[in-house]
NUTORLO-925079 format. One record per residue (C-alpha): x, y, z; residue in three letters. Coordinates in pm, 1 decimal, padded with zeros to 6 digits. Layout:
N
REC         x         y         z   aa
REC         X         Y         Z  ALA
...
end
This chain:
284
REC         x         y         z   aa
REC  -06919.4  -07280.5  -09109.1  MET
REC  -06674.7  -07098.6  -09338.3  CYS
REC  -06404.7  -06854.8  -09233.0  PHE
REC  -06250.1  -06592.5  -09456.1  SER
REC  -05873.5  -06596.1  -09508.3  GLU
REC  -05839.0  -06282.5  -09294.4  GLN
REC  -06026.8  -06445.3  -09004.2  LYS
REC  -05809.5  -06754.3  -09026.6  ILE
REC  -05495.2  -06536.8  -09007.7  LYS
REC  -05639.2  -06351.7  -08708.4  THR
REC  -05718.5  -06679.3  -08530.7  ILE
REC  -05365.1  -06807.6  -08597.5  LYS
REC  -05209.2  -06488.1  -08456.0  ILE
REC  -05427.3  -06504.7  -08143.6  LEU
REC  -05343.2  -06872.7  -08100.6  PHE
REC  -04970.4  -06802.8  -08127.4  ARG
REC  -04994.1  -06521.8  -07872.6  LYS
REC  -05194.3  -06741.6  -07633.5  ALA
REC  -04941.9  -07022.3  -07676.1  THR
REC  -04652.7  -06783.5  -07604.6  LEU
REC  -04819.0  -06647.1  -07290.3  VAL
REC  -04906.7  -06997.4  -07170.2  THR
REC  -04550.7  -07116.5  -07233.1  PHE
REC  -04403.2  -06814.6  -07050.0  SER
REC  -04625.1  -06876.3  -06747.9  LEU
REC  -04546.9  -07247.7  -06758.9  TYR
REC  -04171.9  -07193.0  -06771.8  VAL
REC  -04182.1  -06928.7  -06498.0  SER
REC  -04338.8  -07188.9  -06270.2  THR
REC  -04025.1  -07400.0  -06291.3  TYR
REC  -03759.7  -07129.3  -06316.3  LEU
REC  -03642.2  -06964.5  -06000.6  SER
REC  -03547.9  -06627.2  -05858.0  ALA
REC  -03242.6  -06424.3  -05957.0  ALA
REC  -02910.1  -06606.2  -05903.6  PHE
REC  -03083.3  -06937.2  -05835.3  GLU
REC  -02897.2  -07093.5  -06129.6  HIS
REC  -02543.2  -07106.8  -05991.5  TYR
REC  -02224.4  -07175.8  -06190.6  PRO
REC  -02116.5  -07538.0  -06187.8  THR
REC  -01887.1  -07769.9  -06378.7  ASN
REC  -01997.9  -08050.1  -06615.1  PRO
REC  -01851.4  -08327.1  -06396.2  ALA
REC  -02069.6  -08218.4  -06102.1  ALA
REC  -02372.4  -08188.0  -06329.4  VAL
REC  -02321.0  -08533.8  -06478.5  GLY
REC  -02292.6  -08682.9  -06129.0  SER
REC  -02640.2  -08565.7  -06026.6  GLY
REC  -02634.3  -08182.5  -06035.4  LEU
REC  -02410.0  -08179.7  -05729.3  LEU
REC  -02316.1  -07865.8  -05540.9  ASN
REC  -02002.8  -08021.6  -05390.6  VAL
REC  -01692.5  -08007.1  -05607.2  ASN
REC  -01553.1  -08360.4  -05576.7  ILE
REC  -01353.5  -08359.8  -05903.0  TYR
REC  -01121.9  -08061.0  -05837.0  ALA
REC  -01254.5  -07839.5  -06114.9  ASN
REC  -01191.0  -07466.6  -06065.4  ALA
REC  -01550.1  -07376.8  -06166.8  ILE
REC  -01668.1  -07569.7  -05860.7  GLY
REC  -01534.3  -07305.6  -05618.3  VAL
REC  -01837.8  -07085.2  -05691.3  PHE
REC  -02069.8  -07319.5  -05500.7  SER
REC  -01813.0  -07509.0  -05289.5  ASP
REC  -01548.1  -07268.3  -05156.5  PRO
REC  -01376.0  -07532.2  -04941.1  ALA
REC  -01290.7  -07726.4  -05257.0  SER
REC  -01021.9  -07467.0  -05331.4  VAL
REC  -00805.7  -07664.1  -05086.1  THR
REC  -00802.2  -07957.9  -05331.8  ALA
REC  -00574.0  -07782.8  -05581.9  PHE
REC  -00206.3  -07870.4  -05550.1  ARG
REC  -00124.8  -07694.8  -05877.3  LYS
REC  -00279.5  -07402.5  -06063.7  ARG
REC  -00601.9  -07504.1  -06238.2  ASN
REC  -00780.5  -07297.6  -06502.8  VAL
REC  -01129.4  -07393.7  -06620.5  ALA
REC  -01402.6  -07264.0  -06849.1  ILE
REC  -01760.0  -07385.6  -06882.0  SER
REC  -02048.3  -07298.1  -07110.6  SER
REC  -02396.1  -07424.6  -07190.3  GLY
REC  -02769.4  -07368.1  -07210.0  LYS
REC  -03026.5  -07475.6  -06951.9  ARG
REC  -03362.4  -07623.0  -07050.6  PHE
REC  -03301.6  -07528.8  -07414.2  GLY
REC  -03369.0  -07160.5  -07334.4  LEU
REC  -03152.2  -06883.2  -07479.2  ASN
REC  -03231.3  -06676.3  -07170.4  LEU
REC  -03044.7  -06935.8  -06964.4  LEU
REC  -02723.1  -06948.9  -07165.3  ARG
REC  -02429.4  -06940.0  -06926.3  HIS
REC  -02051.5  -06895.0  -06942.5  HIS
REC  -01807.4  -06929.3  -06653.2  SER
REC  -01434.0  -06920.2  -06595.2  THR
REC  -01219.6  -06963.7  -06284.8  ALA
REC  -00860.8  -07014.1  -06171.9  ILE
REC  -00756.3  -07186.2  -05846.8  ALA
REC  -00415.5  -07248.1  -05690.6  GLN
REC  -00218.9  -07278.5  -05365.9  PRO
REC  -00125.5  -06943.2  -05215.5  PHE
REC   00131.3  -06907.0  -04936.7  LYS
REC  -00009.4  -07110.3  -04643.6  LYS
REC  -00354.6  -07137.6  -04796.2  GLY
REC  -00542.4  -07154.1  -05124.7  PHE
REC  -00708.5  -06894.4  -05347.1  ILE
REC  -00942.9  -06888.1  -05646.1  ALA
REC  -01107.5  -06618.0  -05854.0  VAL
REC  -01385.2  -06655.5  -06108.4  GLY
REC  -01652.8  -06485.2  -06314.7  ALA
REC  -01981.3  -06614.3  -06450.6  SER
REC  -02251.2  -06473.3  -06678.7  PHE
REC  -02604.8  -06603.2  -06739.9  LEU
REC  -02863.4  -06451.6  -06972.6  GLY
REC  -02863.0  -06236.2  -07284.8  ASN
REC  -02872.6  -05867.4  -07390.9  LYS
REC  -03215.4  -05820.3  -07233.7  LEU
REC  -03154.0  -05991.5  -06900.1  TYR
REC  -02819.5  -06077.6  -06746.5  GLY
REC  -02681.2  -06210.6  -06419.1  GLU
REC  -02309.6  -06175.9  -06346.3  THR
REC  -02132.9  -06335.9  -06049.2  ILE
REC  -01777.9  -06250.0  -05941.8  TRP
REC  -01610.9  -06487.0  -05695.9  CYS
REC  -01310.3  -06473.5  -05465.6  LEU
REC  -01259.9  -06797.9  -05271.9  ALA
REC  -01009.0  -06854.0  -04991.7  LEU
REC  -00934.2  -07182.2  -04817.4  GLY
REC  -00711.6  -07337.1  -04556.9  ARG
REC  -00625.1  -07674.6  -04411.0  LYS
REC  -00693.0  -07675.5  -04037.3  LEU
REC  -00569.0  -08031.9  -03993.9  SER
REC  -00498.5  -08346.4  -04192.1  ASP
REC  -00872.8  -08421.4  -04190.8  LYS
REC  -01047.8  -08082.8  -04189.4  LEU
REC  -01040.8  -07811.9  -04457.8  ASN
REC  -01250.6  -07495.2  -04467.0  ILE
REC  -01321.8  -07229.0  -04727.6  GLY
REC  -01503.6  -06900.8  -04776.1  MET
REC  -01632.7  -06742.1  -05096.2  GLY
REC  -01692.8  -06368.7  -05135.2  LEU
REC  -01955.2  -06326.1  -05407.1  MET
REC  -02045.0  -06007.6  -05597.8  ALA
REC  -02384.0  -06029.7  -05771.2  TYR
REC  -02480.2  -05794.1  -06054.5  ASP
REC  -02822.2  -05797.3  -06223.9  LEU
REC  -02891.4  -05602.8  -06545.9  GLN
REC  -03232.4  -05572.5  -06717.7  ILE
REC  -03256.7  -05371.5  -07038.5  LYS
REC  -03466.9  -05053.5  -07006.2  ASN
REC  -03502.1  -05114.9  -06630.9  TYR
REC  -03145.7  -05067.6  -06508.2  GLY
REC  -02944.9  -05283.4  -06273.3  GLY
REC  -02876.7  -05378.6  -05914.8  ALA
REC  -02596.0  -05540.8  -05718.8  SER
REC  -02535.7  -05719.6  -05391.6  SER
REC  -02270.1  -05907.5  -05195.0  LEU
REC  -02292.3  -06262.2  -05061.8  GLY
REC  -02077.3  -06489.7  -04846.7  VAL
REC  -02047.4  -06865.5  -04897.8  ASN
REC  -01877.7  -07102.2  -04653.5  ILE
REC  -01782.3  -07467.0  -04685.7  GLY
REC  -01604.3  -07749.2  -04509.6  TRP
REC  -01450.1  -08085.2  -04600.3  ARG
REC  -01403.5  -08348.8  -04330.6  LEU
REC  -01236.3  -08686.4  -04383.0  GLU
REC  -01423.4  -08943.7  -04171.7  LEU
REC  -01198.6  -09234.0  -04275.5  ASN
REC  -00996.5  -09346.7  -04575.9  GLU
REC  -01302.5  -09407.1  -04795.2  THR
REC  -01574.4  -09178.9  -04650.9  LEU
REC  -01579.9  -08797.4  -04649.8  LYS
REC  -01832.8  -08533.3  -04543.2  TRP
REC  -01878.2  -08214.4  -04741.6  ARG
REC  -02086.0  -07913.4  -04636.8  GLY
REC  -02185.5  -07578.4  -04790.2  ILE
REC  -02385.9  -07279.7  -04671.5  TRP
REC  -02446.8  -07042.3  -04961.6  ARG
REC  -02524.3  -06674.3  -04894.4  ASN
REC  -02498.0  -06713.7  -04519.4  ILE
REC  -02534.6  -06335.4  -04479.5  ASN
REC  -02886.3  -06337.0  -04633.7  GLY
REC  -02825.1  -06087.2  -04918.7  PRO
REC  -03104.9  -05909.1  -05105.1  THR
REC  -03103.3  -05726.3  -05437.0  ILE
REC  -03290.9  -05431.9  -05591.1  GLY
REC  -03521.5  -05170.9  -05442.6  GLN
REC  -03778.0  -05441.5  -05370.5  SER
REC  -03517.4  -05624.3  -05158.9  LYS
REC  -03566.0  -05954.6  -05340.0  ASP
REC  -03394.4  -06233.8  -05148.4  VAL
REC  -03100.7  -06406.1  -05317.0  ILE
REC  -03155.6  -06774.7  -05232.9  PRO
REC  -02971.8  -06929.5  -04941.1  GLN
REC  -02877.5  -07294.5  -04985.9  VAL
REC  -02753.3  -07544.4  -04728.3  ILE
REC  -02584.3  -07860.7  -04855.0  VAL
REC  -02465.4  -08175.6  -04680.6  SER
REC  -02300.1  -08455.7  -04876.1  ALA
REC  -02129.7  -08788.9  -04814.8  LEU
REC  -01859.5  -08894.8  -05060.8  VAL
REC  -01768.7  -09263.5  -05071.0  TYR
REC  -01471.9  -09413.7  -05257.7  ASN
REC  -01535.6  -09789.4  -05277.7  PRO
REC  -01234.2  -09827.5  -05509.0  THR
REC  -00967.6  -09587.6  -05640.7  PRO
REC  -01156.0  -09582.2  -05971.4  LYS
REC  -01502.1  -09492.1  -05838.0  ALA
REC  -01676.1  -09218.2  -05640.2  LYS
REC  -02031.7  -09231.8  -05507.2  VAL
REC  -02203.9  -08921.8  -05367.1  VAL
REC  -02527.3  -08870.8  -05175.8  MET
REC  -02621.1  -08504.3  -05134.1  GLU
REC  -02901.8  -08322.8  -04953.0  TRP
REC  -02981.3  -07967.6  -05061.3  GLU
REC  -03215.2  -07725.5  -04883.5  GLN
REC  -03306.6  -07400.9  -05058.0  ASP
REC  -03481.7  -07130.7  -04854.6  THR
REC  -03726.1  -07075.1  -05142.8  LEU
REC  -03802.6  -07434.0  -05242.9  PHE
REC  -03843.0  -07782.5  -05102.5  GLU
REC  -03535.2  -07990.9  -05029.0  SER
REC  -03367.8  -08205.3  -05294.6  ARG
REC  -03192.5  -08539.4  -05270.1  LEU
REC  -02916.7  -08609.8  -05519.2  LYS
REC  -02732.4  -08933.8  -05585.8  PHE
REC  -02458.3  -09003.9  -05836.0  GLY
REC  -02091.2  -09043.3  -05901.5  GLY
REC  -01817.3  -09123.3  -06146.3  GLY
REC  -01622.0  -09425.6  -06265.2  PHE
REC  -01283.1  -09429.3  -06437.4  LYS
REC  -01359.0  -09648.3  -06736.4  LEU
REC  -01010.0  -09604.2  -06881.1  LEU
REC  -00701.0  -09421.4  -06755.4  PRO
REC  -00810.7  -09125.9  -06969.4  TRP
REC  -01192.3  -09153.5  -06953.0  VAL
REC  -01432.4  -09099.0  -06660.6  VAL
REC  -01807.3  -09145.2  -06699.6  ILE
REC  -02062.7  -08977.9  -06471.5  HIS
REC  -02426.8  -09043.5  -06396.5  THR
REC  -02675.9  -08934.2  -06133.1  GLY
REC  -03029.1  -08835.2  -06036.8  HIS
REC  -03187.8  -08547.3  -05843.9  ALA
REC  -03537.1  -08518.7  -05697.1  SER
REC  -03792.2  -08234.2  -05674.5  SER
REC  -03811.7  -08204.2  -05970.3  PRO
REC  -03684.4  -08534.1  -06106.6  ASP
REC  -03373.9  -08486.2  -06318.1  GLN
REC  -03146.6  -08757.6  -06455.7  THR
REC  -02792.4  -08668.9  -06555.4  THR
REC  -02497.3  -08814.3  -06743.3  ALA
REC  -02154.2  -08695.4  -06847.8  GLY
REC  -01812.6  -08789.7  -06974.8  VAL
REC  -01466.5  -08652.3  -06897.2  GLU
REC  -01159.8  -08706.8  -07115.6  ILE
REC  -00803.8  -08647.3  -06995.7  PHE
REC  -00504.9  -08571.6  -07216.4  TYR
REC  -00183.2  -08489.2  -07034.1  LYS
REC  -00267.9  -08174.6  -06827.6  HIS
REC  -00589.3  -08104.6  -07018.7  LEU
REC  -00937.8  -08236.9  -06944.3  ASN
REC  -01248.9  -08196.6  -07158.0  ILE
REC  -01591.8  -08267.1  -07015.1  ASN
REC  -01953.9  -08272.0  -07124.1  TYR
REC  -02275.8  -08328.1  -06931.0  ALA
REC  -02648.8  -08336.3  -06996.9  VAL
REC  -02944.5  -08326.1  -06759.9  SER
REC  -03312.3  -08397.3  -06817.9  SER
REC  -03614.4  -08228.5  -06659.6  HIS
REC  -03961.9  -08363.0  -06595.1  SER
REC  -04125.1  -08059.9  -06764.0  HIS
REC  -03859.6  -07876.6  -06968.3  LEU
REC  -03604.9  -07953.4  -07240.6  ASP
REC  -03256.4  -08094.3  -07188.6  LEU
REC  -02974.3  -07884.4  -07042.6  SER
REC  -02619.2  -07910.0  -07176.5  HIS
REC  -02279.9  -07821.8  -07027.2  TRP
REC  -01938.7  -07819.8  -07194.4  PHE
REC  -01612.9  -07746.1  -07017.4  GLY
REC  -01234.6  -07748.0  -07048.9  VAL
REC  -00980.4  -07753.6  -06767.6  GLY
REC  -00602.9  -07712.9  -06764.1  LEU
REC  -00360.1  -07791.9  -06482.6  THR
REC  -00044.0  -07581.7  -06501.1  ILE
REC   00264.9  -07743.6  -06347.5  HIS
end
């Protein structure tokens, strides 16, 4: 059977359109609701896509407000990357954290998306030490969603967190994201609530091991395991794994005086690699 050149072109166009639709449906199966992809720092990503901020990076206060109590000096951080190789999921974040009077404070901003679709998160985190072993924190989150030709919507969320020292080598971290149950838009779409419980173990001064349980109100729970090891006085390597879906992670962090540079990558069982790059500065 012979096809004319015009028919072949038509078949190719239809095939490309079908492939694009199939790919869009396939990706949408694995991508979540608005504001599901939360700002995080490369060290946490490399250690297993952790929510808890165990490396005192200012970007980590978005998801772990109690971690603001870890900053003895002012810390400024920026982070950027692209998730699953998709331009739609490009993200950029910045934050600053420092002690403030009898407590701690941090502010940050994050953007995910492009000119057609964009999610912006503004964060104000406050923390305080209640005792030598217990620290608490609260994050006030302003969510803004913009879709070209459709308009925008906004909402407010509240995150809480706690850090409890069980003994010299074992610590418990907890997070409850969007405890107030915020919704966004006229359709009242739910912004995901996430509950996190994590154990942080320091077998030696050079190593950290973390086991984290994450429960999202929209999806099944995830187990995450990972950590970091100080290979040299100026180099820390990270690795980890998360379930549901399976994702393996790795990262490296380089320190130079008051500056640290970090990079992380994570795999996905169905999508392309995700990459994070960040820079942090401690101001004395």
